C-alpha positions in Angstrom: 39.7 55.9 145.4 36.3 55.0 146.5 35.1 52.1 148.6 34.5 48.8 147.3 30.6 48.0 146.4 29.6 44.5 147.2 26.1 43.0 146.4 23.5 42.4 149.2 20.1 41.1 149.1 17.2 43.1 150.9 14.3 42.0 152.6 12.5 44.9 153.6 9.2 42.9 155.1 11.7 41.1 157.2 14.4 43.8 157.7 17.1 41.7 156.4 20.6 42.4 154.6 21.9 39.3 153.3 25.1 38.4 151.3 24.0 35.3 149.9 21.0 35.1 147.4 20.0 31.6 148.7 20.0 32.2 152.4 16.5 33.6 152.4 13.6 35.3 150.1 14.5 39.0 149.5 13.0 41.7 147.4 15.6 43.9 146.0 19.1 43.7 145.2 21.8 46.3 146.1 25.6 47.3 145.4 26.8 49.1 148.5 29.8 49.9 150.3 30.2 49.0 153.9 28.9 52.4 155.1 25.8 52.3 153.1 24.8 49.1 154.6 25.6 50.4 157.9 23.1 53.3 157.1 20.4 50.7 155.9 20.7 48.6 159.1 20.5 51.8 161.3 17.0 52.4 159.3 15.8 48.7 159.5 16.9 49.0 163.4 15.0 52.2 163.8 12.1 50.9 162.0 11.8 47.8 164.3 12.2 50.2 167.5 9.2 52.4 166.4 7.3 49.3 165.6 7.5 48.3 169.3 6.5 51.6 170.2 3.3 51.4 167.9 2.6 47.9 169.3 2.4 49.1 172.7 0.7 52.3 171.7 -1.9 50.0 169.7 -3.5 48.8 173.2 -4.7 52.3 174.0 -8.0 52.1 172.2 -8.8 56.0 172.3 -5.8 57.2 170.2 -6.8 57.3 166.5 -4.7 56.3 163.9 -3.9 60.0 162.6 -2.9 61.2 166.1 -0.7 58.3 166.6 3.0 59.6 166.3 4.6 55.9 166.3 2.6 55.0 163.2 3.6 58.5 161.4 7.1 57.5 162.3 7.0 54.0 161.2 5.7 55.1 157.8 8.3 58.1 157.5 11.1 55.6 158.3 9.8 53.0 155.7 9.8 55.9 152.9 13.5 56.4 154.0 14.2 52.7 153.9 12.9 52.5 150.2 14.4 55.8 149.0 17.8 54.5 150.6 17.0 51.3 148.5 16.3 53.2 145.4 19.9 55.0 145.5 21.8 52.1 145.8 19.6 49.2 144.3 19.9 47.7 140.9 17.9 48.5 137.7 15.2 46.4 138.8 15.0 47.6 142.3 14.8 51.5 141.0 11.9 50.7 138.8 10.0 48.6 141.1 10.2 51.3 143.8 9.6 53.8 141.2 6.1 51.8 140.3 5.4 51.7 144.1 4.8 55.7 144.0 5.7 55.9 147.8 9.0 57.8 147.8 7.5 61.5 147.0 5.0 62.6 150.0 1.4 63.4 148.7 -1.3 65.4 150.0 -3.1 62.2 151.3 -0.2 61.6 153.7 0.4 65.3 155.3 2.5 63.9 158.4 5.1 63.6 155.3 6.3 67.0 154.2 4.8 68.3 150.9 6.7 71.1 149.0 4.4 74.1 148.6 2.2 72.7 151.5 1.0 75.8 153.6 0.7 75.4 157.3 -3.0 75.8 159.0 -1.8 79.3 160.1 -0.9 80.4 156.9 -4.0 79.2 155.1 -6.1 81.3 157.7 -3.9 84.5 157.2 -4.9 84.1 153.4 
């Protein structure tokens, strides 16, 4: 028998997982097991830690955004958060995340792997 799922209210902007819809504003409703909520909490905690790394790096003016590893990590974690919410979210959450168009990697975001991309070395060989 599977684990019981509970309803949670998620604020990605604040990294909050709420049991009550009246505690704080939220963006998404999910139905998740305790293990799934633990996994989401881990993603939020990792994103917060990377955010601090990015804050500290931001004080080094000569590092360009495209060379900024903490920003790439932050973007990747945010995509992972939305992808996971899409898996466990209610119908409205799934539809909303679909309309955002951020789950699949794109050519415009090369730090996220895109199926079919060739490395620079492979392109030079052809």
